[in-house]
C-alpha positions in Angstrom: 180.3 69.7 60.2 179.1 67.6 63.0 182.8 67.9 64.8 182.7 71.3 64.0 179.5 71.6 66.1 181.2 69.4 69.2 182.3 72.9 70.4 178.7 73.4 71.9 179.6 70.7 74.2 176.3 68.6 74.0 175.9 64.8 74.9 174.8 62.3 72.7 171.4 61.6 74.1 168.0 62.6 75.1 167.9 64.6 78.3 165.0 65.4 80.4 164.2 69.4 80.7 163.3 71.1 83.8 159.4 70.6 82.9 160.0 67.0 82.7 158.8 67.0 78.7 161.8 65.7 76.4 164.3 68.0 74.7 166.1 66.4 72.1 170.1 67.1 72.5 172.2 68.6 69.6 173.5 65.5 67.7 169.8 63.7 67.7 168.4 66.8 66.5 171.0 67.4 63.7 170.6 63.8 62.6 167.0 64.0 62.5 167.3 67.3 60.4 169.8 65.6 57.8 167.4 62.7 57.7 164.4 65.2 56.7 166.3 67.9 54.6 168.8 67.1 51.9 169.3 70.8 50.3 172.2 71.7 51.8 171.6 75.3 51.6 168.4 74.5 53.7 170.5 72.7 56.2 172.9 75.9 56.1 169.8 78.3 56.8 168.6 76.0 59.9 172.4 75.9 61.4 172.2 79.8 61.0 168.9 79.9 62.8 170.1 77.8 65.6 173.6 80.2 65.8 171.1 83.4 66.2 168.8 81.4 68.6 171.4 80.6 70.7 172.7 83.9 70.9 169.4 85.6 71.5 168.6 83.1 74.6 172.0 84.2 75.9 171.2 87.8 75.4 167.8 87.0 77.2 169.1 84.5 79.9 166.9 81.6 78.5 167.9 78.0 77.7 170.5 78.3 75.0 170.0 74.3 74.2 166.0 74.8 74.0 166.3 77.8 71.8 169.1 76.4 69.6 166.9 73.0 69.3 164.1 75.2 68.0 166.1 77.4 65.7 167.7 74.2 64.0 164.8 72.0 63.5 162.2 74.9 62.8 162.0 73.9 59.2 162.1 70.1 59.6 159.3 69.5 57.5 160.2 72.3 54.6 161.1 69.8 51.8 158.0 67.5 52.2 155.6 70.3 52.5 157.3 72.7 49.8 154.3 72.0 47.1 151.9 72.6 49.9 153.0 75.8 51.9 149.6 76.0 54.3 151.2 72.4 55.8 154.8 73.8 56.1 155.4 74.0 60.1 151.9 72.1 61.0 153.7 68.9 59.5 157.3 69.8 61.6 155.3 70.5 64.8 153.5 67.0 64.4 156.8 65.4 63.7 158.1 66.9 67.0 155.0 66.2 68.8 155.3 62.4 68.0 158.9 62.1 69.4 157.5 63.7 72.5 159.6 67.0 72.4 159.2 69.7 74.6 155.9 71.0 74.0 157.1 74.9 73.8 159.7 73.9 71.0 156.6 72.2 69.3 154.8 75.1 69.2 157.5 77.7 68.5 158.2 75.3 65.5 154.5 75.2 64.6 153.7 79.2 64.9 156.9 80.5 62.9 155.1 80.3 59.7 153.2 83.5 59.3 150.8 82.0 56.9 149.1 80.3 59.6 148.6 83.7 61.2 149.1 82.1 64.8 150.3 84.6 67.0 153.5 83.4 68.8 153.2 83.4 72.4 156.4 82.3 74.1 159.6 84.6 73.7 161.2 81.4 72.2 158.7 81.4 69.6 158.7 85.2 68.9 162.2 84.9 68.4 162.4 82.2 66.0 159.3 83.8 64.1 161.5 86.9 63.5 164.6 85.0 63.1 163.7 83.0 60.1 163.8 85.6 57.5 166.7 87.8 59.0 169.0 84.9 58.6 168.1 85.0 54.7 168.7 88.7 54.6 172.2 88.5 56.1 173.1 85.8 53.5 171.8 87.6 50.7 173.6 91.3 51.7 176.9 88.9 52.2 176.6 87.6 48.7 176.2 91.0 47.1 179.5 91.8 48.8 182.8 92.1 46.6 184.6 89.6 49.1 181.1 87.2 49.4 182.4 86.8 53.2 180.3 87.6 56.0 183.1 88.5 57.9 183.1 91.5 56.0 179.3 92.2 56.3 178.5 95.1 58.8 175.2 96.0 60.7 174.7 99.0 58.7 175.3 97.1 55.6 172.1 94.6 56.3 170.1 97.5 57.8 170.7 99.3 54.2 169.9 96.4 52.3 166.8 95.7 54.7 165.4 99.3 53.4 165.6 98.0 50.0 162.4 96.5 49.0 163.9 94.9 46.1 166.2 93.0 47.4 166.0 89.5 48.7 162.1 90.0 48.7 161.7 86.7 50.2 162.9 88.0 53.4 159.9 89.3 54.9 160.8 92.8 56.5 157.4 93.1 58.5 158.2 90.3 60.3 161.9 91.1 60.9 161.1 94.3 62.2 158.5 92.9 64.7 161.8 92.1 67.0 160.9 95.5 68.6 157.2 94.5 69.2 157.7 91.1 70.2 161.4 91.0 71.6 161.5 94.6 73.2 164.7 94.8 70.8 165.3 97.4 68.6 166.0 96.3 64.5 169.7 97.2 65.0 170.1 95.4 68.2 168.5 92.2 67.0 170.6 92.4 63.5 173.7 92.9 65.6 173.0 89.9 67.9 172.3 87.5 64.8 175.5 88.8 62.6 177.8 88.4 65.2 176.4 84.8 65.8 176.3 83.6 62.5 179.9 85.1 61.7 181.1 82.5 64.4 179.8 79.8 62.4 180.9 81.1 59.0 182.7 77.9 58.2 179.6 75.7 58.5 177.6 78.4 56.7 180.2 78.5 53.9 180.3 82.6 53.9 
């Protein structure tokens, strides 16, 4: 899997970001994720979130590396806090903060868990907040297709499933729909960007 991810062309070291705080490069971040998360489905969810965040960063002309790392590490504490959801994202943010990672990444990880009712401030934080549940909806929508292949999934399929309240209940529709307010991005466009991003890594997602 790491080999597949080399196409991002990232070096295996820490880099200094333009605001002079440390940003983990990809392989470092991926190794940290694997160290903290054992569940393969959760790892794939994080990889999907990374792909979506990179695509959105490109769309908004933002820092793709920084946005991607945010997506990859947003659930780094999930297994350690699964029995105490109130701690989820707080612990993850603390882990990254102790490593000296960029404060904006730390804040985005912290605020993506809606249970805390912390309003995301940066565009990156707003993006991961909306991306998190959308990846789940896209995966669930794929798995009910006859082929179970994401290449066959359309934006229309996802939007139709979005309207079905009983489908993939864990994918919070209210949060996904906030893309229009938080990112000034219509739902259809938001879904399109993320779906196309996830299709590009279908092998890694095993979809």
